[in-house]
C-alpha positions as a Markdown table, in Angstrom:
| # | Residue | x | y | z |
|---|---|---|---|---|
| 1 | Met | -10.3 | 81.8 | 41.0 |
| 2 | Ala | -9.4 | 82.8 | 37.4 |
| 3 | Arg | -13.0 | 82.2 | 36.2 |
| 4 | Ala | -14.4 | 84.4 | 39.0 |
| 5 | Ala | -12.2 | 87.3 | 37.9 |
| 6 | Val | -13.5 | 87.3 | 34.3 |
| 7 | Pro | -16.7 | 89.3 | 34.8 |
| 8 | Gly | -14.6 | 92.1 | 36.4 |
| 9 | Arg | -12.3 | 92.2 | 33.5 |
| 10 | Leu | -15.2 | 92.5 | 31.0 |
| 11 | Thr | -16.7 | 95.4 | 32.8 |
| 12 | Trp | -16.0 | 98.9 | 31.6 |
| 13 | Gln | -14.1 | 101.0 | 34.1 |
| 14 | Pro | -13.4 | 104.7 | 34.2 |
| 15 | Ala | -9.8 | 105.7 | 33.5 |
| 16 | Ala | -8.3 | 109.1 | 33.9 |
| 17 | Val | -5.5 | 110.3 | 31.6 |
| 18 | Ala | -2.7 | 111.1 | 34.1 |
| 19 | Ala | 0.0 | 112.0 | 31.5 |
| 20 | Thr | 0.9 | 111.6 | 27.8 |
| 21 | Arg | 4.3 | 111.0 | 26.2 |
| 22 | Ala | 5.1 | 111.3 | 22.5 |
| 23 | Glu | 7.0 | 108.3 | 21.1 |
| 24 | Thr | 7.1 | 109.3 | 17.5 |
| 25 | Ala | 5.4 | 111.9 | 15.3 |
| 26 | Thr | 2.4 | 109.5 | 15.0 |
| 27 | Ala | 2.5 | 107.5 | 18.2 |
| 28 | Arg | 1.9 | 108.3 | 21.8 |
| 29 | Thr | 1.9 | 106.7 | 25.2 |
| 30 | Leu | -1.0 | 107.5 | 27.6 |
| 31 | Val | -0.6 | 106.9 | 31.3 |
| 32 | Leu | -4.0 | 105.9 | 32.8 |
| 33 | Asp | -5.1 | 105.9 | 36.4 |
| 34 | Val | -7.7 | 103.3 | 37.2 |
| 35 | Asp | -9.3 | 102.8 | 40.6 |
| 36 | Gly | -9.1 | 99.2 | 41.6 |
| 37 | Trp | -6.7 | 98.2 | 38.9 |
| 38 | Thr | -4.6 | 95.3 | 40.3 |
| 39 | Gly | -2.1 | 94.9 | 37.4 |
| 40 | His | -1.7 | 92.7 | 34.4 |
| 41 | Val | 0.5 | 90.0 | 32.9 |
| 42 | Pro | 3.0 | 91.3 | 30.4 |
| 43 | Gly | 1.5 | 90.9 | 26.9 |
| 44 | Gln | -2.1 | 91.6 | 27.8 |
| 45 | His | -4.2 | 94.4 | 26.3 |
| 46 | Val | -7.2 | 96.5 | 27.2 |
| 47 | Asp | -10.1 | 97.8 | 25.2 |
| 48 | Val | -10.4 | 101.6 | 25.3 |
| 49 | Arg | -13.8 | 103.2 | 24.7 |
| 50 | Leu | -14.6 | 106.8 | 23.8 |
| 51 | Thr | -18.1 | 108.3 | 24.1 |
| 52 | Ala | -19.1 | 111.4 | 22.0 |
| 53 | Pro | -21.4 | 114.1 | 23.4 |
| 54 | Asp | -24.3 | 112.6 | 21.4 |
| 55 | Gly | -23.8 | 109.2 | 23.0 |
| 56 | Tyr | -22.0 | 107.5 | 20.1 |
| 57 | Thr | -19.3 | 105.1 | 21.3 |
| 58 | Ala | -16.3 | 103.5 | 19.7 |
| 59 | Tyr | -13.7 | 101.3 | 21.2 |
| 60 | Arg | -10.4 | 99.6 | 20.1 |
| 61 | Ser | -7.9 | 97.3 | 21.7 |
| 62 | Tyr | -4.5 | 98.5 | 22.7 |
| 63 | Ser | -1.6 | 96.6 | 24.2 |
| 64 | Ile | -0.4 | 97.5 | 27.7 |
| 65 | Ser | 3.2 | 98.7 | 27.4 |
| 66 | Ser | 4.0 | 99.3 | 31.1 |
| 67 | Ala | 5.3 | 96.9 | 33.7 |
| 68 | Pro | 2.6 | 95.5 | 35.9 |
| 69 | Ala | 1.6 | 97.9 | 38.7 |
| 70 | Pro | -1.5 | 98.6 | 40.8 |
| 71 | Gly | -3.7 | 101.6 | 40.0 |
| 72 | Arg | -1.9 | 102.6 | 36.8 |
| 73 | Leu | -1.1 | 101.3 | 33.4 |
| 74 | Glu | 0.2 | 102.7 | 30.1 |
| 75 | Val | -1.0 | 102.1 | 26.6 |
| 76 | Thr | 0.9 | 103.1 | 23.5 |
| 77 | Val | -1.2 | 104.0 | 20.4 |
| 78 | Gln | -0.2 | 104.4 | 16.8 |
| 79 | Ala | -2.5 | 106.8 | 14.9 |
| 80 | Val | -4.4 | 105.2 | 12.1 |
| 81 | Thr | -5.6 | 107.6 | 9.3 |
| 82 | Gly | -9.3 | 107.8 | 9.3 |
| 83 | Gly | -9.6 | 105.9 | 12.6 |
| 84 | Glu | -12.4 | 106.7 | 15.1 |
| 85 | Val | -10.3 | 106.2 | 18.3 |
| 86 | Ser | -6.5 | 106.4 | 17.7 |
| 87 | Pro | -6.4 | 109.9 | 16.2 |
| 88 | Tyr | -8.1 | 111.2 | 19.3 |
| 89 | Leu | -5.8 | 109.3 | 21.7 |
| 90 | Val | -2.7 | 110.4 | 19.8 |
| 91 | Asp | -3.5 | 114.1 | 18.9 |
| 92 | Val | -6.2 | 115.3 | 21.3 |
| 93 | Ala | -6.3 | 113.5 | 24.7 |
| 94 | Glu | -4.7 | 115.4 | 27.5 |
| 95 | Pro | -4.2 | 114.9 | 31.3 |
| 96 | Gly | -7.5 | 115.0 | 33.1 |
| 97 | Asp | -9.5 | 113.5 | 30.3 |
| 98 | Gln | -11.8 | 110.6 | 31.2 |
| 99 | Leu | -11.9 | 107.4 | 29.1 |
| 100 | Glu | -13.2 | 103.9 | 29.8 |
| 101 | Ile | -11.2 | 100.7 | 29.7 |
| 102 | Arg | -12.0 | 97.0 | 29.8 |
| 103 | Gly | -9.5 | 94.4 | 30.8 |
| 104 | Pro | -6.8 | 93.2 | 31.2 |
| 105 | Leu | -7.5 | 90.8 | 28.4 |
| 106 | Gly | -5.6 | 87.9 | 26.8 |
| 107 | Gly | -4.2 | 84.7 | 28.2 |
| 108 | Trp | -2.1 | 83.3 | 25.4 |
| 109 | Phe | 0.3 | 86.0 | 24.3 |
| 110 | Val | 1.7 | 86.6 | 27.8 |
| 111 | Arg | 4.9 | 86.1 | 29.6 |
| 112 | Gln | 4.2 | 84.7 | 33.0 |
| 113 | Pro | 6.5 | 85.9 | 35.8 |
| 114 | Ala | 7.1 | 82.4 | 37.0 |
| 115 | Asp | 8.3 | 81.1 | 33.5 |
| 116 | Pro | 12.0 | 80.4 | 33.9 |
| 117 | Arg | 12.8 | 80.1 | 30.2 |
| 118 | Pro | 14.8 | 82.7 | 28.3 |
| 119 | Ala | 12.6 | 84.8 | 25.9 |
| 120 | Leu | 13.1 | 86.0 | 22.4 |
| 121 | Leu | 10.9 | 89.0 | 21.6 |
| 122 | Ile | 10.4 | 90.0 | 18.0 |
| 123 | Gly | 8.5 | 93.2 | 17.2 |
| 124 | Gly | 7.6 | 94.9 | 13.9 |
| 125 | Gly | 6.6 | 98.6 | 14.1 |
| 126 | Ser | 4.0 | 99.3 | 16.8 |
| 127 | Gly | 4.0 | 95.5 | 17.6 |
| 128 | Val | 6.7 | 96.2 | 20.1 |
| 129 | Ala | 4.2 | 97.7 | 22.6 |
| 130 | Pro | 3.3 | 94.4 | 24.4 |
| 131 | Leu | 6.9 | 93.3 | 24.2 |
| 132 | Met | 7.9 | 96.5 | 26.0 |
| 133 | Ser | 5.8 | 95.4 | 28.9 |
| 134 | Met | 7.8 | 92.1 | 28.9 |
| 135 | Val | 11.1 | 94.0 | 28.7 |
| 136 | Arg | 10.2 | 96.2 | 31.6 |
| 137 | Ala | 9.1 | 93.3 | 33.8 |
| 138 | Ala | 12.0 | 91.0 | 32.7 |
| 139 | Thr | 13.7 | 89.0 | 35.5 |
| 140 | Asn | 15.0 | 86.2 | 33.2 |
| 141 | Pro | 17.3 | 86.6 | 30.1 |
| 142 | Thr | 15.4 | 88.4 | 27.4 |
| 143 | Arg | 16.4 | 89.3 | 23.9 |
| 144 | Leu | 14.4 | 91.8 | 21.8 |
| 145 | Leu | 14.8 | 92.1 | 18.0 |
| 146 | Tyr | 12.9 | 95.2 | 16.8 |
| 147 | Ser | 12.3 | 95.9 | 13.1 |
| 148 | Thr | 11.2 | 99.4 | 12.0 |
| 149 | Arg | 11.4 | 101.3 | 8.7 |
| 150 | Ser | 13.8 | 104.0 | 10.2 |
| 151 | Pro | 15.0 | 105.3 | 13.5 |
| 152 | Ser | 12.3 | 108.0 | 13.5 |
| 153 | Asp | 9.6 | 105.2 | 13.4 |
| 154 | Ala | 11.0 | 103.4 | 16.4 |
| 155 | Leu | 9.0 | 103.5 | 19.6 |
| 156 | Phe | 10.5 | 103.5 | 23.1 |
| 157 | Thr | 14.0 | 104.4 | 21.8 |
| 158 | Ala | 15.3 | 105.9 | 25.1 |
| 159 | Asp | 13.4 | 103.4 | 27.3 |
| 160 | Leu | 14.9 | 100.5 | 25.4 |
| 161 | Ala | 18.4 | 101.9 | 25.7 |
| 162 | Thr | 17.8 | 102.4 | 29.5 |
| 163 | Ala | 16.4 | 98.9 | 29.9 |
| 164 | Gln | 19.3 | 97.3 | 28.2 |
| 165 | Ala | 21.8 | 99.3 | 30.3 |
| 166 | Ala | 19.9 | 98.6 | 33.5 |
| 167 | Gly | 19.0 | 95.0 | 32.7 |
| 168 | Gly | 22.6 | 93.8 | 32.4 |
| 169 | Arg | 22.5 | 90.2 | 31.4 |
| 170 | His | 18.7 | 90.1 | 31.5 |
| 171 | Val | 17.9 | 92.4 | 28.5 |
| 172 | Ala | 19.6 | 92.7 | 25.1 |
| 173 | Val | 18.1 | 94.8 | 22.3 |
| 174 | Thr | 18.9 | 94.6 | 18.6 |
| 175 | His | 17.5 | 96.9 | 15.9 |
| 176 | Val | 16.8 | 96.2 | 12.3 |
| 177 | Tyr | 15.9 | 99.0 | 9.9 |
| 178 | Thr | 14.1 | 98.2 | 6.6 |
| 179 | Arg | 14.3 | 101.5 | 4.7 |
| 180 | Val | 16.6 | 104.0 | 6.4 |
| 181 | Ala | 19.4 | 103.2 | 8.8 |
| 182 | Pro | 21.2 | 105.6 | 11.1 |
| 183 | Pro | 24.5 | 107.1 | 9.8 |
| 184 | Gly | 27.3 | 104.7 | 10.4 |
| 185 | Trp | 25.0 | 101.8 | 11.1 |
| 186 | Pro | 26.9 | 98.5 | 10.5 |
| 187 | Ala | 24.3 | 96.9 | 8.2 |
| 188 | Pro | 22.4 | 98.3 | 5.2 |
| 189 | Pro | 18.6 | 98.6 | 5.5 |
| 190 | Arg | 16.9 | 95.3 | 4.8 |
| 191 | Arg | 13.9 | 93.2 | 5.9 |
| 192 | Leu | 14.2 | 90.8 | 8.8 |
| 193 | Asp | 15.7 | 87.6 | 7.5 |
| 194 | Ala | 16.9 | 84.2 | 8.7 |
| 195 | Asp | 20.5 | 85.5 | 9.2 |
| 196 | Ala | 19.4 | 88.4 | 11.4 |
| 197 | Leu | 17.2 | 86.0 | 13.5 |
| 198 | Ala | 20.0 | 83.4 | 13.8 |
| 199 | Arg | 22.3 | 86.0 | 15.2 |
| 200 | Val | 20.0 | 86.9 | 18.2 |
| 201 | Ala | 18.1 | 83.6 | 18.7 |
| 202 | Trp | 18.9 | 81.4 | 21.7 |
| 203 | Pro | 20.6 | 78.1 | 21.1 |
| 204 | Arg | 18.3 | 75.2 | 20.3 |
| 205 | Asp | 18.9 | 73.5 | 23.7 |
| 206 | Ala | 17.9 | 76.7 | 25.6 |
| 207 | Asp | 14.2 | 75.8 | 25.4 |
| 208 | Ala | 13.5 | 79.5 | 24.8 |
| 209 | Val | 10.0 | 80.9 | 24.2 |
| 210 | Ala | 9.5 | 83.3 | 21.4 |
| 211 | Phe | 6.9 | 86.1 | 21.2 |
| 212 | Val | 6.3 | 87.7 | 17.8 |
| 213 | Cys | 4.0 | 90.8 | 17.3 |
| 214 | Gly | 3.4 | 93.0 | 14.4 |
| 215 | Pro | 1.5 | 93.2 | 11.1 |
| 216 | Thr | 0.1 | 89.9 | 9.9 |
| 217 | Gly | 2.6 | 89.4 | 7.0 |
| 218 | Phe | 5.5 | 90.2 | 9.3 |
| 219 | Val | 4.3 | 87.8 | 12.0 |
| 220 | Glu | 3.7 | 84.9 | 9.6 |
| 221 | Thr | 7.1 | 85.4 | 7.9 |
| 222 | Val | 9.0 | 85.6 | 11.2 |
| 223 | Ala | 7.2 | 82.6 | 12.7 |
| 224 | Asp | 8.2 | 80.5 | 9.6 |
| 225 | Leu | 11.8 | 81.7 | 9.8 |
| 226 | Leu | 12.0 | 80.7 | 13.5 |
| 227 | Val | 10.9 | 77.2 | 12.6 |
| 228 | Asp | 13.4 | 77.1 | 9.7 |
| 229 | Ile | 16.3 | 78.0 | 12.0 |
| 230 | Gly | 15.3 | 75.2 | 14.5 |
| 231 | His | 13.0 | 76.9 | 17.0 |
| 232 | Asp | 10.3 | 74.6 | 18.5 |
| 233 | Pro | 6.9 | 75.6 | 17.0 |
| 234 | Ala | 5.3 | 74.8 | 20.3 |
| 235 | Asn | 7.4 | 77.6 | 21.9 |
| 236 | Ile | 6.3 | 80.4 | 19.4 |
| 237 | Arg | 3.5 | 82.7 | 20.4 |
| 238 | Thr | 2.2 | 85.3 | 18.0 |
| 239 | Glu | 0.0 | 88.4 | 18.1 |
| 240 | Arg | -0.9 | 90.1 | 14.8 |
| 241 | Phe | -2.8 | 93.1 | 13.7 |
| 242 | Gly | -4.0 | 94.4 | 10.4 |
| 243 | Pro | -5.9 | 97.5 | 9.0 |
| 244 | Thr | -8.8 | 98.4 | 11.2 |
| 245 | Gly | -10.9 | 101.5 | 11.9 |
| 246 | Gly | -8.4 | 102.8 | 14.3 |
């Protein structure tokens, strides 16, 4: 059954921009309507393709940040200076515009709905996007540790506060700021370290699964720290990104 579905996922499909929502000064969420879209598994991504009037095309991969739903999905895009795709999606695209998507894609960095284990989600910067899909779909205990340079750089600020309030025991959110902290914040700005991880990590006997997403250096450091504090390497899943064309 899964193999039969692959060709459909690899086919470009039309997608209409239904709405846009600013997340920060340089990041935006696009709500896309797609006929025949049957949903996704939290953690998956799609390819988004743009076509210029002269026929030139460019595409990039973006994580799905919404909870699974038929007919509609959301992608959250951080603008990359000089990029071919992200500046258009962040600064130009508006409701009614037509794009193309391919997906959902990815089968490793996903949180399956039937997985009963508690989850530790660790995001750096825009790497929180696929983790937001996991938060929104959470039915089992979930802890999110989110590292950003400052409050103004954080994505989904209101949505994360709402998710934590509505999720009760299922969702807990912890922020770490590396350059500028909010007034009155109980800890000075600092990089994510073993102490911060240990305070939010599940006990060793919880058999928790960890998902880490962000820039390559961030992901490698966090994965090593998780192992250092006793997390089973077999239960650590990573997704990383680096400089690209957009």
